[in-house]
N, C-alpha and C positions, 0 to 999 in steps of 0.2 A: 374955540371960546367956547363955553357950557352954555347947552340952546333950554330956551323958558321950558321947551317941549319935554328934555329930558327931567327938570324938575319937575313937572305936572305928572310924567309916568312914575316917579316915586312917589308922588302923594296918592294915587289911585295904589301903586301897592300897600301903601301904610293903612289906606284906608277897609283894603282886605285883609290884612293881619293889622289891627290898634293894638293891642299891646306891647306890640314889637316898633310900632311908627314910630318913634324915638332914634331906637337903636338902624334900623333900614335906612333912615333919611340920611344919620350922620355917617353909616360905612358908607352908601352913596356918593354921598357930598364929597366925604375923603379923598375916594378912590377915583371920580374923573375931575378932582380939582389934580390929583398928583399927574396924569393922564393930562393932563391940561399946560400943566408948569412944566411934563416933561417934553413934551411937545416943542413950546416956542423956543426950549435951551436946542434943540435939537435944530431948527429953521435959523436960530441964533449962528450955531456953530455951520453953519452950511455958509451964511453973508459971509464970515470971519473966513471961513478958506477959498469963497471966490474970491474976495478984495484980496486974499494974502496973493494968492496963482489966479488967477483968470485963465493962463492958458494951459490951467489944469484940472477947468472946472470939470471935469468928468473925469476923473480920477475913481479909482477903486474907493477913496475913501469916502468921496462928496456922493456917490454911487450908494454906499452902505447907510450913510447917514439918509438919504433921499427915502431908503428904503425902510427905514425904521419910521420915518418923519408919515408915510404910509401907512405903514402899519398902526400909528397909531390915532392916522384920522379914522381910519375903519373902524378904531375902538370907540372915538370920541363920537361918530356917526351911530354905533349902533351896528353894525356891520359882521364886529366877530365880539365873543363874549370876553370878558374881563376877568372870569376866574382863574388863577393860574392850574398848570397841566404836570404834571406827573409824567417828565421822557424819557424812555426805552429809548438805552445806545446800545448795536451790535456792535464787535469788531469791525466788522465790516461795512460800517456804514449806512445800517439799516435803522432806522425812526420808528417808533409811536407813539403818540401821544394820547391821557388818561388825564379828563379832566380831574383837578383835585377832592372832588366830593364824591364822583363816580368810584375814585379811588380806597375813598374813605370807604367807604360805602362795600367794597371789596374786601376791606380788612376786617370790617364788622362782621362779616357773614362768611369770611374764611374760605371765599370762591380763589382760587386761578385767576393773575391777570396774564400769563404767558404760559406758553404750551411748553412740555419739554424739549422738545424741539428750537425752540427761539430762545430758551434757559441757555440754551450751548452757546450760542452765540454772545449771552449779554455779554457787557462790555460797562456801561454805570446808566446810575438812577440820576435823573438830576431836576431839582424843584424849576419851577419857569415860567414867569407873568409873560403874558401877551407882548408886550412892547420889551422883554428882555431881549436879550441876543444872545443865541449858542456859540461859545467859543469854543473847535477843537481843535484835537492836537493826533496826529499820528505816531505812531512807532518811526517814521523817518523823520520826524520833525517839524514837518508839514502843517500848516495850521487851515480850518476851515470856519467860515461862518454861515450861520443858519439863524432862519427867523422861526421863532417857536409855533408861529401862524400856519407854516411851509411842511409841518410837521402833520404826515397822515393820524388821523385819529384810528389808535388801537380798536383793531376788526375782531368780530364777536370769535372767542373759541381761542384768542391769542398769540395769533400767528404776528410774522413781521409781515405789513405792507410793502407788496410790490416786489421788485427785483432789488439783487444784492446790489450795493452801492458801489457805482461805475468810476469814481474818485479814485480809488485805489490804489497800486499798483497789486500784482497779486501775492505778494507776499510782506505786502503792508495793512497795517489794521489803526482801528482808533485806542490810544491811553488813554487821553485825556479830555473830561468835559467840564465846561462850566457856564452858569447861567450870570450872562451881566449885565445889571440895571445903567450901571454910569460906568464912564470909558475915567480910565485913571492914565495921568500920564505916561506911569510905567507899569510894566508888565514882568514878571519876575518867574520865571519856567523852572521845574524842582524836576528832575529825573528820578528814577526810581533804585538808582545806585546811591544817589543823592548830591548830583552835581550840580549847583543852582548859577543861574543867568541872567540879570538884567535887560531891557530893552525900554527904548521910551517909541513910546505907542505907535507915535509916526514912521516909525522903521518897522515896527514889526507889523502896523497895518501893510506898510513898500514890501514886504518881505513877501507878506502872504498872498498881496498880488499877483506878485511875481513867482511863486510859487517855488520860493527858496524853502531849502531848511532854516527851521529856528534856533536851533540848537543841534552840537555835533559834542557827547561828553567825552572827552576823553577817559572815560571808565569802558572796560569790556561789557559789551551785552547790556549797553543801557539804552534807556529810551525816556520822554518825556514822562511823566506821569500825573504834572499837577500845576495850574496856573493863576497866578495868585497878583492881589492887583499890593503894587510895587510903588505907590504914591508916598509911604510913610511911614516909619514905626519898625516893629523887628518883624522877621519870621521865625515863626516855630513850623519846624520840622518834624512828621510822628514817625516811629517804623511800625512793622508787623510787629517785632516782636516787643513793642509798648515804649519803646527808647524814643526819647524827645533833645531834641538841642532846638536854644532860642539866642539869635542874634540878632544885631540892627542891619536893616535890607541897605544901606548906605555900605558897611563894610566889604559887602561882596565887588571882587574885584572886577575890571571890566569885563576881560577871555573869560569870566566864571569864578567858580569855589567850591571845592568840596564841603557841603554840608556838617558832616559827620563822618567818623568810622563803623563803619560797616559789617559786620557778619557775613560772611560769605552765603546763610542762608536767609537771612535778613531782608529786606525793603524799605523801602518809601511806600507810605500808603495815605498819605495827607499830609497837607501847607494850609496854613494861617497865616494871615496876617495878623498880629498885634499893634495896632495904634495905641492900646495903656494897656494896661494892668485886669485885665477884665477873665472873668471867669468860662470856662470848655469844659465843651462834652466828649468824651473819647468813648466807642461803644465799641465791641466785639464783637464778630460773627457768631457767637457761641450765647449773644444777650445779657452779657453785663455791660456796667456803663459805671465812669468816674466823672464827679464831676470836682473839676482843682483852678483852684485861685494861681492864675499867673503871675501874683504877686506875688508868691514863694519859689516863681521858679525864673532866677534872674537871667538876665539875657548876657551873651557871652561879647567881647571886644570883635571876636573876628569870628567867621566860620571854621569849623573841626573840628575833632577831638574825639572822646567818644559821647555817644546819647547818656543822658538821665533817665532811670526810668521812673515815667508817668503811671504806669498804669505793669499790672503784674500778668503780663497774657500773651501766648505766641500770635493769636488769632486778632489782634486789633483792625478793626472796619473802616473807624475815620475818625472827626475831630471837627466838633463845632462850637463856637459861640453860642452862649446858650440863657441871655440875660437879654429878654424876658423869656420864660421859657415857653416851652412849645411842644412839639412832637416830633418822636421820631416815626418815620415811615421805613421801612426795615422791605426789603424783595428776597425772599427766600430761594434755598437749592430748585423747591421743587415747582417754584414757579409765583408763590401767594405771597399776597401783602400783608403785613403787622405794622399794625400803628400803635407806640406808648407814650404817652404821655411824660416829660420830664420833669414835670412839677415839684414830683416828692422825691426827688434824686437827690439824696444827702450831698453835702459837700466834703470830699475827703482831703484830710491834712494831711496825710501820706501814700505813697505810695502803696496798693493795694490791689487784690479783685476786681475791687469796683464792687457795684450792688447790683444783684440779677433783675433788670426789667421784665424780661422776656423768657423762657425756657423751649428753646427753639430742637431739642433732643438730637433727633437723626437729621435735622432738616434745616440746617445751621443759613444764617443770612449772609445771600452774597453780594448786596447791594445796601446802602440807608443813604436816606438825604433826610434834612433837620428842615419844619414846616413850620413856622415862625406863629407867635401867635396872633397875630393879627395880620396871618394871612387871608 
């Protein structure tokens, strides 16, 4: 429930900053209402699961939902900050988070977030809200779930906190990470060589709880690199060389399908669900970006074939839905954060090099995440 004491606190804050009072009250009320609604949804989900299978009320799925409810309750009680965080993840499952406002400040000041040793182990940069769930996949196809509130804050000096993750085998490493707000009915997994497979979420969660491998690609030297909401619409897969393919997720075969034919040196770097003909933003490690309208990029009837160029590049780094505009938060090779607004990036009608939004010079970006305007 939304407490009267919370409203009273907002009013006091508004009095301290009278010019910004309407904005403060509207934003905090929207945020708390959103948390309250999510809390109630999860409680309903727990009740549904317990009624459906009383004997398995302590299953991994119910336990995960209970943990989410506990996190949301702490948020509503004011015990945990509602500010999103930038989460850094290493190949060996070391992790650290930085409040978004602090990350933005470091980007503005040009200060490194991670030191050189920590950067050597970096795998992913993810934007996560406190009530999100981090879903991770390893090179062996194992899945892990982490609450952002359980990730320690980034220490001064930019080193990894704590010891190396113990959940991984000696030659196993993290290969994919995503922050999940709403749990879909289906998950779609995409590998580095372009193999795709769908899972019913219930089966997906059971496999994670048992420690089973979620995906075993028939392609040589392959591993999962993306986790995508598979409920509806099309799937867009992007390669490092700027090529892409779009097809209906319903056309993925039960045992899995090969999304596209890749050159030996190319690999998948991003995958997006496309519920409609949205505009997306493709970014490169060198600092170029191209806004593309997916209405010009029709879906194939089934996976397979060669990809179509979306941007002329050999260093594509990621792709994001970009309406409404927001900011790109990059992490460079030297461990520095860089923030760039996407509002002025033009719409590109043809495949080209894109627009230079940041000149990284000899310090290219190694990871990037998209920060929506309302975050």
